[in-house]
N, C-alpha and C positions, 0 to 999 in steps of 0.2 A: 913915658917912662923909658929910661935908658937901658934896654935889655942887652946891649952890647957889653956892658960892664959885668964883671964877675960878681955874683950874688946880688944883682940889682933888685930883682923882685922881692927877695927876702929882706933886704935892707929897706925897701920902700914900705913893705908890710909892717916892719918894726917901727918905722917912723910914723906911719898913719896910726898905729896902735897907741903910740905915745901921745900924738896930737889929739886924737878923738877918744881917748880913754874914758872921759866922763859920760859919754853917750853910748858906748858899746853895750849891746844887748838890752838897753832900756828902750830904745826906739829905732835902732838901726844896726845893721851888720855890714861888713865889707870883706871883700876878698880881692887881692891885688888892686886893680883899678876900678872895681865895681862897688858901688855903695847902694845899699837898699835901705830905704827909710819906710817904716811901717807905722801907721797911725789909725786910730779908730774913727776920727772925723776929719773933714777937709780942713777946718780951722786949726786943729791940732797938727795936721800934716804940714801946713804952711809954717807954723811955729817951729816944728822940728827941722824943716828945710832951712829956715833962716839961721837956726843955731849951727847947723853943720856947715853951711856956706860961709857964715861969718868966721867960724873957726878955721876953715880952710883958707879963707882970704887973709886972716891974721898971720898965718904961717906961709903966706905967699904961694899957695897952691891954687891952680886954676882948674875949674871944671869946664869941659867942653860942652856948651849948651846944645850943640847940634847932636850930641850923642845922648842927651838926657831924655827920659820919658817920664812925664808927669801924669798923675791921676790914673794910674793903672790899677785895675782890680785883680786880685789873685785868681779869680775865676775866669777872667777875660781871655787868658791864654790857653785854657783847656778846651779841647774839642769834645763836645758831648753828643 
């Protein structure tokens, strides 16, 4: 993301909001360059992931797979 440009984060958020509008709050949320996909089952998660990645690819946006984390539980990050 080109943070050196004026209003780049806000412009990028607006662009992603337009591109991914059909999916917002139904199975994912995003903020700046973070996308969180939530699903009830693993098969559903794969389907949601395909929808989002296909849409990003169609708009010529690239996800850095080195920074992706898959199959994370919401409870796995909490220390109990």
